[in-house]
C-alpha positions in Angstrom: 47.1 69.9 17.6 43.6 70.0 17.9 41.2 72.8 17.0 41.0 75.5 19.3 38.0 75.0 21.8 37.9 71.0 20.8 39.2 68.1 23.0 41.5 66.1 20.4 40.4 62.9 21.0 36.8 63.2 21.5 36.2 65.3 18.2 38.3 62.7 16.3 35.6 60.0 17.5 32.6 62.2 16.5 34.0 63.3 13.1 34.8 59.4 11.9 31.2 58.6 13.3 30.1 61.4 11.0 32.3 60.6 8.0 32.2 57.1 8.5 28.7 55.8 10.1 28.7 52.1 10.9 26.5 49.8 8.8 23.1 48.8 9.8 22.7 46.1 11.9 21.6 42.9 9.5 17.8 43.2 10.7 17.7 46.7 9.1 19.1 45.9 6.1 16.8 45.5 2.9 16.7 42.3 1.4 16.5 40.9 -2.2 13.3 38.4 -1.8 11.9 36.8 -4.9 7.9 36.5 -5.0 6.3 33.2 -4.6 5.6 32.0 -8.2 9.9 33.2 -9.0 10.6 31.0 -5.6 9.0 27.8 -6.8 10.1 28.1 -10.3 14.0 28.7 -8.8 13.5 25.8 -6.5 12.0 23.4 -9.4 14.9 24.5 -11.8 17.4 23.8 -8.7 15.6 20.4 -8.1 15.5 19.4 -11.9 19.5 20.3 -12.1 20.2 18.1 -9.2 18.1 15.4 -10.1 19.7 14.9 -13.6 23.2 15.8 -12.1 23.0 13.2 -9.3 21.4 10.7 -12.1 24.3 10.9 -13.9 26.8 10.5 -11.1 25.3 7.4 -10.1 24.7 6.0 -13.4 21.2 5.1 -12.8 21.4 1.2 -12.2 22.8 1.3 -15.8 20.7 3.1 -17.9 23.0 5.8 -18.2 26.2 3.6 -18.8 24.6 2.7 -22.3 24.6 6.2 -23.1 27.8 6.9 -25.2 30.3 9.4 -24.1 29.6 12.4 -26.0 25.9 12.4 -25.2 26.6 12.0 -21.2 28.9 14.9 -21.7 26.3 17.0 -23.6 23.9 16.2 -20.4 26.6 16.9 -17.9 27.7 20.3 -19.3 24.4 21.5 -19.8 23.5 20.7 -15.9 27.0 22.7 -15.0 25.8 25.6 -17.0 22.3 25.7 -15.4 23.8 25.3 -12.0 26.5 28.2 -12.5 23.4 30.4 -14.3 21.4 29.5 -11.2 24.5 30.7 -8.9 24.9 33.9 -10.7 21.3 34.6 -11.3 19.4 33.8 -8.0 17.1 36.9 -8.3 16.0 36.2 -12.0 12.3 36.8 -13.0 10.1 33.6 -13.0 10.3 33.9 -16.6 13.9 33.6 -16.8 14.0 30.2 -14.5 11.3 28.6 -16.7 13.2 29.5 -19.9 16.7 28.2 -18.6 14.3 25.0 -17.4 13.2 24.4 -21.0 16.6 24.9 -22.1 18.0 21.9 -19.9 15.0 19.5 -20.4 15.3 19.7 -24.1 18.8 19.1 -23.9 18.3 16.0 -21.6 15.2 14.7 -23.2 16.6 14.5 -26.3 19.0 12.3 -25.7 16.8 10.4 -23.3 14.4 9.7 -26.2 16.7 8.3 -28.4 18.9 6.3 -25.9 16.0 5.2 -23.0 12.7 3.1 -24.1 9.7 5.8 -23.2 8.1 5.9 -19.7 4.7 4.7 -19.3 4.2 7.5 -16.6 5.2 10.2 -19.0 7.5 13.0 -18.9 7.9 14.9 -15.7 8.5 18.7 -16.4 10.5 18.6 -12.7 11.3 16.4 -9.9 8.6 18.3 -7.9 5.6 18.2 -10.4 3.5 15.3 -11.5 4.5 13.9 -15.0 3.1 15.8 -18.1 1.0 13.3 -20.9 3.0 13.7 -24.1 
């Protein structure tokens, strides 16, 4: 039974709008965005992790095949942990991305240094950055 002086259907629809307003359109919702340095750090970390993942999966023309199974598993584990962390922390600070990249590079380069002869160009901090002098 409707309240006195109010029509049942119109009043119910009005109260539903008042009590449960519709979600704002996507264009009006606030977006979480990264500042430019954090965005570049995230992209660099993602590219580094994917580079090493692809290198391990492809075998890199025999270089990675020379590694023992333990070293290969360590690299795969470090890459997968980095990708999982990156998926969960997409809006982290620039320093957090750089720290995670340093951890990944330390694991990978420690294994590469003992298994592969040194490269003439030096180490690359990231596939998207020029090689660093060692």
